[in-house]
Legacy VTK file of the C-alpha trace (Angstrom):
# vtk DataFile Version 3.0
C-alpha trace
ASCII
DATASET POLYDATA
POINTS 209 float
10.246 -8.579 -11.011
8.367 -8.566 -7.783
8.248 -12.545 -6.677
10.529 -15.018 -5.729
14.336 -14.289 -5.579
13.584 -10.919 -7.317
11.485 -9.513 -4.443
14.348 -10.389 -2.159
17.002 -8.590 -4.034
14.255 -5.668 -4.710
13.807 -5.664 -0.747
17.346 -5.336 0.034
17.745 -2.349 -2.613
14.260 -0.929 -0.810
16.293 -1.397 2.745
19.484 0.304 1.669
17.843 3.628 0.523
15.683 3.671 3.532
18.555 3.512 5.561
20.330 5.834 3.437
17.642 8.423 2.882
16.216 8.150 6.538
12.627 7.672 4.843
10.233 4.698 5.694
9.704 2.063 2.989
7.510 -0.550 3.712
7.944 -3.911 0.899
4.250 -5.098 0.693
4.561 -8.672 -1.119
2.585 -11.726 -2.039
2.080 -13.570 0.744
3.907 -16.524 -0.374
7.127 -14.253 -0.263
6.271 -13.015 3.005
8.670 -15.457 5.202
11.602 -15.110 3.019
11.374 -11.310 2.705
10.911 -11.028 6.326
14.197 -13.445 6.733
16.162 -11.084 4.617
15.430 -7.736 5.817
14.872 -5.370 8.863
12.085 -3.474 7.199
8.518 -3.720 8.386
7.131 -6.229 5.734
3.238 -6.212 4.672
1.151 -8.348 2.742
-0.850 -7.641 -0.605
-4.169 -9.049 0.818
-5.717 -11.368 3.215
-8.910 -12.879 2.814
-12.293 -12.461 4.876
-11.838 -16.072 6.581
-11.189 -17.977 9.450
-8.944 -21.446 10.025
-11.308 -23.979 8.531
-12.602 -25.053 5.205
-11.589 -22.264 2.850
-8.979 -23.891 0.354
-6.698 -21.273 -1.496
-7.456 -18.448 0.957
-5.104 -16.375 2.563
-6.031 -16.216 6.568
-4.695 -13.587 8.461
-2.851 -15.486 11.036
-1.124 -17.405 8.428
0.967 -14.316 7.054
1.414 -12.887 11.006
2.822 -15.798 11.736
5.295 -15.518 8.729
6.220 -12.065 9.917
3.822 -9.532 7.881
3.010 -6.754 10.141
0.222 -5.567 8.013
-2.095 -5.796 4.708
-3.417 -4.307 1.986
-7.092 -4.670 1.699
-9.396 -3.651 -1.110
-6.700 -2.473 -3.758
-8.416 -1.749 -7.150
-6.941 -4.846 -8.698
-8.563 -6.925 -5.830
-11.630 -5.496 -4.826
-14.090 -7.026 -2.397
-17.410 -8.420 -3.862
-19.014 -5.665 -1.503
-18.153 -3.485 1.577
-19.623 -6.152 3.992
-16.704 -8.673 2.812
-14.148 -5.823 2.998
-15.476 -5.057 6.800
-15.024 -8.746 7.313
-11.769 -8.763 5.995
-10.866 -6.074 8.021
-11.962 -7.427 11.032
-10.426 -10.622 10.800
-6.862 -8.718 9.916
-7.096 -6.301 12.670
-8.370 -9.233 15.250
-5.274 -11.417 14.117
-2.725 -8.117 14.793
-2.280 -7.272 11.500
-2.362 -3.027 10.539
-4.443 -2.457 7.858
-4.374 -0.117 4.679
-7.622 0.232 2.800
-7.852 1.645 -0.960
-11.050 3.381 -2.078
-11.452 4.567 -5.625
-13.456 7.554 -4.996
-14.281 9.871 -2.191
-17.670 8.316 -1.414
-15.772 5.006 -0.926
-13.273 6.587 0.990
-15.486 8.018 3.624
-17.380 4.645 4.179
-14.147 3.393 4.513
-13.041 5.456 7.236
-16.072 3.435 9.325
-13.518 0.587 9.575
-10.533 2.522 11.499
-7.919 1.171 9.457
-4.097 2.208 10.535
-4.094 4.110 6.823
-6.509 5.294 4.065
-5.432 5.250 0.754
-7.054 6.785 -2.269
-6.326 5.354 -5.533
-8.112 6.095 -8.911
-8.582 2.806 -10.643
-8.157 4.052 -14.135
-4.596 5.408 -13.393
-3.548 2.536 -11.567
-0.150 1.488 -13.457
-0.191 4.680 -15.597
3.103 5.474 -16.939
2.014 9.088 -18.191
-0.450 10.235 -15.649
-0.631 10.330 -12.227
-3.325 10.818 -9.391
-1.447 14.178 -8.364
-1.290 15.622 -12.101
-4.954 14.585 -13.135
-7.099 14.775 -9.955
-5.154 16.962 -7.524
-8.359 18.424 -6.036
-9.470 14.904 -5.318
-6.428 14.186 -3.140
-7.195 17.544 -1.167
-10.510 16.529 -0.681
-9.306 12.826 0.281
-7.222 14.543 2.657
-9.579 16.430 4.493
-12.167 13.172 4.619
-8.757 11.589 6.170
-7.739 14.346 8.520
-11.242 14.537 9.976
-11.536 10.753 10.580
-7.770 10.902 12.000
-6.368 8.506 9.864
-3.074 9.180 7.866
-3.904 9.244 3.987
-1.870 7.384 1.116
-1.734 8.035 -2.433
-1.519 5.857 -5.219
-1.562 5.439 -8.963
0.876 6.631 -11.383
2.977 8.267 -9.012
6.566 8.177 -10.447
8.353 11.677 -10.161
9.458 13.908 -7.236
7.008 16.324 -8.316
4.322 13.907 -7.871
5.199 13.063 -4.310
5.534 17.016 -3.350
2.365 18.085 -4.783
0.740 15.149 -3.264
2.147 16.089 0.476
1.616 19.471 -0.063
-1.916 18.414 -0.716
-1.958 16.535 2.420
-0.901 12.975 1.624
1.770 11.465 4.120
2.722 8.299 1.935
2.573 6.664 -1.124
1.322 3.106 -2.450
4.109 2.821 -5.265
4.503 -0.436 -7.615
5.302 -0.613 -11.547
7.632 2.648 -11.563
9.848 1.048 -8.866
9.341 -2.860 -9.741
9.480 -2.574 -13.617
12.379 -0.133 -13.669
15.778 -1.190 -15.108
17.151 0.902 -12.229
15.098 0.605 -9.107
17.458 2.279 -6.783
17.492 5.446 -8.924
13.967 5.223 -9.264
13.367 5.230 -5.163
15.982 7.988 -4.934
13.921 9.967 -7.640
10.752 9.871 -5.705
12.465 10.430 -2.304
13.364 13.935 -3.518
10.131 14.882 -3.203
10.213 14.553 0.465
12.947 17.357 0.704
LINES 1 210
209 0 1 2 3 4 5 6 7 8 9 10 11 12 13 14 15 16 17 18 19 20 21 22 23 24 25 26 27 28 29 30 31 32 33 34 35 36 37 38 39 40 41 42 43 44 45 46 47 48 49 50 51 52 53 54 55 56 57 58 59 60 61 62 63 64 65 66 67 68 69 70 71 72 73 74 75 76 77 78 79 80 81 82 83 84 85 86 87 88 89 90 91 92 93 94 95 96 97 98 99 100 101 102 103 104 105 106 107 108 109 110 111 112 113 114 115 116 117 118 119 120 121 122 123 124 125 126 127 128 129 130 131 132 133 134 135 136 137 138 139 140 141 142 143 144 145 146 147 148 149 150 151 152 153 154 155 156 157 158 159 160 161 162 163 164 165 166 167 168 169 170 171 172 173 174 175 176 177 178 179 180 181 182 183 184 185 186 187 188 189 190 191 192 193 194 195 196 197 198 199 200 201 202 203 204 205 206 207 208
């Protein structure tokens, strides 16, 4: 549902909703789809990852400059489904992405990791407990509201906007997270696998009102 032509179709829905609701929506796509998605939308497009590599002998790696050339504006880093092996590799990837000219959103699974990530000065911090990623029954705002509040305090102290993810699927999830200090949301399954993505997005946006 989130690659190739289906990704293009979903992005068109996202763009229509973004214009209608006047809410910033950023499609974050696979590197192989960046160029096609960018050509099909006026939205800011990000890629789901880049690697901590430069041009050279790195077969299969995603070079930051390559997705930038294709039109990507930013990149996710350190998502729970694509964690770096250690902080040093994450720091290197962050440096490479920023030196190429990409914005960065770096994920943390807990407060300790979030605090470490502030030293990398990403464009956005993201708190997303791994055990709730993709959940269709429990959201981070329901299961760990106190941690969102703590994460928001860490982000505010660092002067970096906080994004929240993991199981976000209702307007109440959005509203509660905003009240706790988040400014935006990383949402995947609740939209991508929905039988009616437009309605699902509009329902989430109600939480901003």
